[in-house]
N, C-alpha and C positions, 0 to 999 in steps of 0.2 A: 563638036570637034575642036573648035578654036578654045574653048574653055579649059579643054584638058591640056592643050599646048601651054596655055598661060598658066596652069596649075602647076604642070612641071617647070617651068621656067622661073616662076616665084620661089617653089621649095628650093630649087639649085642656088638661086640668090641667096635664100634665107641659110642655107648650109655654108655657103663660102662666107657670108657675113659673120656667121657663128664661129667658123674656123680661125678667120682673120683677128676676131676679138680674143679668142683663147690664145693665139700666137703673139698678140701683143700685150697680153698680160702676162704671159710667161717671159717674154724678153724684158719687159719693163719693171721687172719684180725686183725689190730690194732682197739679197741675201739674208738667210736667218741671221748669221752671225753678225752683220753689220746693225741689223734692227736689235738685237739684245744688247750690243755694245752702246748704241745709242740710248736705248732704254736705261740701261744702268748709268750712264753719264747724265741722264735727265734727273734720275732719282738722287743720284749723289748731289746735284745741284739744289735740288728742292730741299734735301736734308740739311746741308750747309745753310741755305737761306733761312730755315725755320730755325736753325739752332742760333743763329746770329739774331735773328728776330726777338727770340726769347731772351737772349740777355739784354737787348736794349730795352725790352719793356719792363724788367725788373729791375 
């Protein structure tokens, strides 16, 4: 009898933890547009760095 109660309590705690985790991920996630813009800026910086380093080596 006691084990059935603990099993239900543990399952309830597990469900609450999963929902809490999902909500935190949804709230803290970066928007797609911001991610695309930051990726494009990084790629442009890398391209310019490689372009400059090619001129120095030659």
